[in-house]
Steps between C-alpha positions, in 0.01 A plus 500: 500500500239614753622683807452260799381793713212568257402138501532481882307831564238475214461140393137541393593799287778303340269206425243734346757653279645164389147376430439811280805394299338162442806329645582327826759533781528294818431786736383286786815270464720812481353631825534152674863480404552859614345429837714182537812688395439787749433255787815308418695823501362590837604158632849541356535842665403352840744221459777738395441694818536181700812411315648845566410483870644147526819608323552773744454253786744245354805651648345506843411128503753297693713261307398139485179311425278805562692718254504218238119468533459874462719510195312204352172677561624817329614289201162333485323837515729629214410192292130565559539859393682387186213256419236774555701741275491231228133477554459876464713503189277227349189691600639818337565313170153338500332835586684682223421225248127532587505883501642517149259643247608642170583869507206544274254357752665674798497840338144451382374468855375848629788702637254676733518228769590755772400837401690655212820283549566204294555190728595268221867465416663340203786379718525297816243686704629405841 
């Protein structure tokens, strides 16, 4: 499996090497999914910060309708976070599926992507 960092940092290089192997890989799709995944993670982190701040304030909100509304908002935010986490998991699965190349193809791509270090890994690559 190709390292996502290599694909992200050197997409043209990866495309060239894959073309030399006379095979294909959906590099542009992988990059689009990666961008969407990273944006979603950023959104989740922002929402978690809101949830944490709201949770700290819950004890300070006076009992009654205002407190009930606050708690309902925190639950709604938690549900949104859960939905976005499911989206991230789905994007992860899709991205990994698209990144899979046989070990033979992955190891055949030049290992000199960044100087003398191999940037191709046979494992997860994240």
